[in-house]
N, C-alpha and C positions, 0 to 999 in steps of 0.2 A: 583766660578763663573767664568766660563769661559769668555773671550773675544767677543764672540758671544751672550754671555747672557747678558753683561753688554748693548750689545746696544738696547735688549730688554725692560730692567727693569734699566733705568739709577740709578745710585746712588744719592743720594740726596747730597746737596750741603753742607759745614760742616755748614752753618748757617739755616739748614733747622730746626725746632723745633722738635722734639722726641713725645712728651706727651701734650696730649690735658690739654689745661686750661679751664677755667668755662664758658669763651665765647663760642670758636669753642666747645667745646663739647655740650650748648646747642643748638647750632644753628645744629651740626649734630643731637640732639634728635630729632628737629623740623620736619629736612628734610627727617630723617628716619621714623620719626610718617605716614607722608603723605605717602611716597613711597609702607610703608607697607599696608598702607588703600589701595591705588591702586591698589595693589596685589592682600588684599584677594577680592575689586569686580570681579576681574575676574571669581572668582569660586565660590562665595555665592551663586548665584542661581542657580547653575547646580543640586543641591540636590531639591530645592522648583519648581522646572520648573512644573510638574505634578498639585502639588496643585496650584498655581500660575495660571496654564491653566485653571482649575476648577474652579478656585474662581470669575474669571473676564470673561471667557465663551470665550478663546482663542481655535481656532480650532485646530486640532493635526498638519496640515499642517502649519499654521500660530507661533504655539508656538517656534521654532527654531528663529524666528526672535529676542527673548527677547534678546539671547545671541549674535545675529549677527548683529543685528544693533550695541550693542556696540563695537563687536570687529571689525567689518568695520570701525566707526570712531577714534578708540583707534586708529589702526594700520594705518591706512589711511593719518590721517593729522598729524600724529607724526613729521615729516622732517619738513614738513612748520611752524609748532608751534616752534619747534627745532630752527628753522633760526630764525623766529619771535621774541624769545627769546633774540638773539643778540643782535637785533636791537632795539627792544622797551626796552629793560631791562630786564634780565631774572626774578629779584622779582617781578616787576610789572605783568609778564606773571603768573608768579608761582602763587602769588594771587590771578588775577583774574580768572584764571580756579580753584581754590580751593573754591570762592565763586558758581562759577558755578556749581561746581561739590555740594556742600550741597544744593542749589536749586533744581536740576535734583534731588539728593536722597529724599528731602523732597519731590516733587511732584512724585515720585515713590511711596511711601511710603501711599501716600495718592489716589491714583488713582482707579478710578473705572470704567475703560473702556480698552480695549487693547490699544485702542490709545494712550490716555496718557501715558499707559505705556513705549510703544514703541519709546514715544516722552523722555520721563523722559530718558531711557535707548542711545537714539542718544547723547541728553545734556550730558550725564555720560559718553561718550565714549570720545566726543569732551572736555571734561577737563581734561580727562586724558590724550588724546593727548597734551596740553598745561602744564599740572601738572609736568608729567613723565620727558622730555627734560630741561625743565627748571629747578627742582631740582636737578637734577643729575649733570647740567651745574654749578649751585650753588654752587653743594658736591664740585668738581671738582677746581673750583675755589677760595673757600674755605679755601683748605687744598695744601698746597706745594705739589708738586711732588716727589715723592717719599714714606718713611714709613706712614707717618699720611695720606697722600691720600689713599695710598694700604690700610689700616687698616680699613678709611671712605667707601670705594667700595669695602672691604669684608664683614662691616656689612650691608651695603645697598644689597649685592648680598644675603646674608644670609637672611635677612628679606622678601626681596622680595620673593624669593623660598618660604619660610615658610609660608608666605603669602596667596602663592597658595593654597597651603596644609590648614592651618590655614582656607579660607574660607569654603573650602569644608567640615570642621568639625563645622564651626560658624554656615553656611546655614541650617545644620541638626537639630542644638542644636535651633535656634532662631525658626525653622517652626515647628517643636515639642514640643515645651515649650512656644513658644509667638503664632508669626504669621510671615507669609513670609514678610510683610511689613517690620517690623525690620531690616531683612537682607537690607534696605534701610535707615532706619533712623538711624542706626548707624552712618551712615557717618555724621550726622549733626552733632552733638555736637564736635566729630574731629574734621571737618571742622572749626566749629567756634573757638576752641581751637588753632589752626595753625595758623587761620589769627587774633589774639587777639595778638601772641606772635612774628610772624614771620616780623613784621615791626617795630619794635624796636629791635631783635636783629637781624637780617640778610640785612646786605648793598646790595645797587642796585649795579648790576655789568650791564655793557654795554660798546662797544667800543666809541673811543673818539668820531670818525667820522661813521654817516649814512651810508653805500650803500645804494643804489633804490635794494626795492626789485623785485626779477625777476619773475615776474608775469607769463611768458610763462612756466620757467622752474617749478615756485609753483603746475600751473593748470594743466602740464603733468604729474608732479609725484604721485600728488594726486589722478587725477585721473586714472593712471597707477596704484598703489597699490590698490584702492580701487576696482576696476574689477578685479584686480589678486586673492584678498582674497574672494571678491562676489564667482568667478568662483571656487576658494578652497574649500566654504562650499557648493556650489551647489556640487561639486563631494562627497563628504560626504555624502550629505543626497542623490542622487539622481545617481552615479555613474559617473564613468570619461567622457563615449562615451556619454554623452547626449550633447543635443547643450545647455542647460543652464548652461553647467559647460566649454564646449571647447571655445565657443564665445566670453566671458566677459575674460577667459585667453589669447584668443589671442591679443584681443583688447588691453589687460593690457600690454601685451609684446612689442605690436605694441608702446603703448603712452610711455612705458619706453625709448623704443630706441629713440621718439623722443625727449625725454627728456635729453639723451645722447648730441642730436645734438646741442638742445637750446643752452643746457652747454657749449660746446665748441668754441660757436659764441658769448654770451653776456658778457658787462665787468664786469659786477658783477652777476656772477653764483651764485642761490640759494648753490650749491653743486660745489667749485673750484674741476677742474678734475684733479689737483695736489695731492690733500688733499685724492680722491679717491685712485690716485699711487702709495701712499704709502703702502709698504706693510704691516705695522701695522695695520692700518686703515683696506685697503682691507680683510687681510686674519685673522685678530684678528677679524670681524663681520663675517667671514664667519664659522670660529669656534663658534662664538655666537650662530649665527643663529643653528648650527647644535645642540649645549647644547639644545638649548629653544624646536627647534622642537622636540625632542626626551626625553625628559623626562616629559613636560606638557602631550603631547599624551600617555607618556608610564602609566601616572595616570590614563588618560581617559582608557585604555587595563584592567588596572588591575581592575576599578573599576566596568567593565561586568564582568571579571571575579569572583570577589568577590561574585557579587550579582547575575548573571546569569548561574555561573555554581555553587558554595559552598553557595548560600542562603544566603548570608546575607543583610540584611535590610541596604538602602541609610546611616541609620547613623553609624550602624555597620561599612560598607565598609568606610565612613567617617574617621573613629576614625582610624581603620586600616594605614591610611596615618600619623599618627604620628609620627609612627617610622622616616618615610622618611623625617618627618620637621628637626626630630634632627638632623637626620645626612645631612640635608641641612644648619641647624643651627651649627654644628661643622665643617664641608667644609668651611663655610665662618669664621669662626673666624681663624682658622689655616692657612686660604691660604693666607694673608699677610706674615705669617712667614716663609711659603714654598719658597715664591715669593721670600722674601730676601734670605733666602739661596742660591736656586737652578734657580731663573731667572722667565721671565715668560713665557718664549717658553718651558720650562722642566716643568715648572707648569701643561701649557697646554696639554702637551703628558701624564705627570703622570695622571692628572684628565682624561684624553679621556682613556688610559687601565684600570684605576677601572671602571668605569664608563661602559664601553665596556664589561670586564670580569664578573661584575654582571649583566647586562641586559642579556648576551649569557647564564647565572646560572638560571634563569625565564624561559628557555627553557623545565627543570624540573618539573615545575608545573603540577599537577596529578586534577582530577576532588573527593578528600579527602579533607578534609582539616586540614588531617597532614602536608598537602602542605604551611601552613602557617608559620610554622619555615624558609622555605628554602625561602617566600616571603618578612618576615621582615627583614631578615638579608641582603638579596640582595639589598632591597628598600633602608634600611640603608645605608651602602657599595655605593650603588651606586649613592646615594645622595651627600655624602661626596665628591667623583668624579666630581659630575656635577658641584658640587658647586664651587669647584677648577678650571674649565675650565671656568664658567660663571665668578668669579673673574678675571680670566688669561686674559679671554677677555677685560673685563671692563680697565683693567691698561693698555692691548696692545694698546686698539681703542683709547684710550685718551692720550699715552703720546707723549710727544716730539712736542704737537703743541701749541702756542701761547695762552694766553685766550681769545682771541677775535676770535679764533676758536673753543671755548669749546662746545658752543652751537652746531655749526654745527658738531662737533665729537659726544657729546652724543646724540643729535637729531640721527643719525645717528645710536647710539647704541641702542639708545632706541625704532628706528624705526626696528631696527634686533628683539629687545629680540618682541616687539607685533606681528609683522608680523610673529615669530617663534611660540611664543604660541598660534597664530589664523590659523594658516597651520596644524600644528600638526594633531591635534583631524580629521581633514577631512582627510588627506591623510591616517593614520593609519586607520581611521573606515571604507574608501574603501578598501582597503589590506585586512584586516582583514574577512569582508564581502566577497570580488570577492573569498578567499581562503575556506571558509567555503565549507562542501562536507556533503549536506544532513541538518537536522534540528534535536535539541534538545543542550543538554549540550556540550556533547562530540565532535557535528560538530562545537558547540563554541567553543572550548576550542580548537579545532585545526586552525579554523582560525584566533585566537590570538596566537597561538605559531606562526604561521606563520609572523605577520604582528611583535611580538617583536623581532623576526631574523633579518628583516628589521629595526628595530630601533636599534639593536646592530651592524648591518651593517654600517648605517650611521653615529654613534657613533667614528668607526672604521676610516671610509673617514674622519672625524674630526679631528682626531688626524695625520692621514696622510698627509693631509694640512698643519696643524703646523710642522711637523715635516722636510715637504720638502719644504715650501714658509716662513716660519719667518727664516730660519738659514740664518746668514751673515755673511758673510767672513769676517778674521781676521783681513785686509788691513781695509774695509769699519769700523768696532769697534772701530779701534785706531784713526779714525779719531777725528780730533777736537771735532764736534760738535755728540759726540758720542749717544746719544739720540735720533736726527734726523733722519729722514728715507730720506734716498736718491732719 
């Protein structure tokens, strides 16, 4: 590994443990179970939406709010809850969020009206915004920087990506075999099990001193993110040129500028600007954002392809993504070894190259079911590449920071993940729709291929930013604090 790579992936100290003992292993299982459940929640209702709409009396125009209400809260409040976890205690926020998630899931499963279901989804989103960064920061502070943390982050990334795919499959199975209500109920026993085990096994984690919460920063960044995510969902539904999309996007951008100005002036900022100026944090999150935007939106595009071009049922389309899930699990499993061998920067580049190549290969899809062989191979290999990027991003964006900033770093990383998952689908939906010429399966295939080409180009941009901006001069890498970013 080169000296510049060593800076990106600092070696473990001689005293750093290399193997998981029984207690840390149980801690890891608990945290991964919670993160997997949250990832499943992002997609478990997608297949069931028409059935839910018919059962509860949602109008077609309002059906999208089942997904949008969750996504807005999950992405918009993540950074705020990540910082609150630093200030109030990560375990406390983690357990509180899980309790809210279990209660909200029970409410959603018992809902008898559209309003009750939307309220349940709002609280599920808020719980996700609390549990995800708190759980991830507990994971990074429970395992020292080095091989053990990289292995834990690899498993976390693999299970989260696999959870997104599993959600689509599980949602179809539960809806077909039982009822859509079980897509909510399934969270309740998992939440109860984690709530019972976590207080015994996971120690509280918080800084020695508690700075004041930066309320102007918290309000401006939360409202800004909410406005941008709402604008993106509106763009996906109604087009980019509509006032419903442009106004919230402009308001969100203005609020994020206000947030930046606030952070440069307050004594205890929500996000210290010197953290954002670290290249590992800034460009690691750029790589992660692109990875989540592209892979989750590719699942959406291929769902349309399988159902509307090839004529698969929703359950058949969901099962087809099992191969992608296997690819992400394999990628997450091997990513720590790859990082240990070639470094995080080279892992980000290698994963980006693999994902770019196999996403571009999907441009060869046709309107016959013989294209399934290409789709399965490309999604499997692309899933491996995508997971190399995601684990590389998680390691890069949380390395070289003290424990008291881990909640902030993981909050930023989680926000990147949630925003990427949320914004990818409306962006690709708008591109696909605008590129369609005419109607029918052939026209849809043309629009989908245009969106797939844009998707591959975005992955290429991500790997280029890693190549250009994560490279460090040899002189910097040989400084005494090699793991720290200047």
